[in-house]
N, C-alpha and C positions, 0 to 999 in steps of 0.2 A: 826888545823885539823891533824888528825893522819892518816898516810899511812897504809892501811890494806893489801896490796899485795906486791909482789916483782917486779912488773912491773916498767920499767924505765919510767921516765917522758917524756912527749911528747916534742920534740924539734921543732924549727921553720922549719927545713928541713923536718921533718915528716909531718908537716901541709902543707908545700908547695907541697910535693909529693902527698899527699892525694888530695889537690886541683887540681893538674894536672890530676890525674886519674879521678876525678869527671868531670872536664871540657872535657876531652877526651870522656868519656862515654856519656855526654850530647850532645856533638858535633855529635857523631855517631847516637844518637837517633834522633836528629834534621834532620840529613841528610836522615835517613830512613823515617821519617815522611814526609819530603818534597818530596821524591821520591814517596811515597804512594799517597800524595795529587796530584802530577802531573799526575800519572796514572789514578786516579779516575776522575780528571777534564777532562782529554783527553777522557775517556770513556763517560762521561756525554755529552761532546761537540759532539761526534760522534752520540750519541743517539738522542740529540736534532736536529742535522742536518738531521738525518735520518727521524725523526718524522715530522719535518717541511718541509723537502724535499718531503716527501710523500704527505703531505697536499698541497703543492704548485703544485705538479704534478696533484693531483686530481682537483684542481681549474683550471689548464690549460686545462685539459681534458673537464671539464664542460664548460669552455669558448668556446672551439672549437665546442662543441655540440650546444651551443646556437648560435654561428655564423652560423653554418650549417643550423639550423632551421630558423633563420632570413633570411638567403639567399634564402632558399626554399620559404618562405612566400613572399619575395620581387619579386621573379620570377613569382609566381602565380599572384600577384597583377599586374605586368606589362603585363602579357599575358591576363589577364581578362579585361584590359582596365580601371581599377579603378584608 
């Protein structure tokens, strides 16, 4: 194989330095991705808690309404002698 340019051959040190740079870059990217994932998951958790919390609140309000109506019916039945 004939060398076609004047570039110096790659040494083991060059490869190790390149590998360190790649590893550092990937590490930073993984950290950024993890941070993004944490933020998104926290936002989703808050959204779900809000949605289900609203639904639970609606159910509690409906239950209170039913209890009030049942109480009124019970009072009517007691006073009517049935």
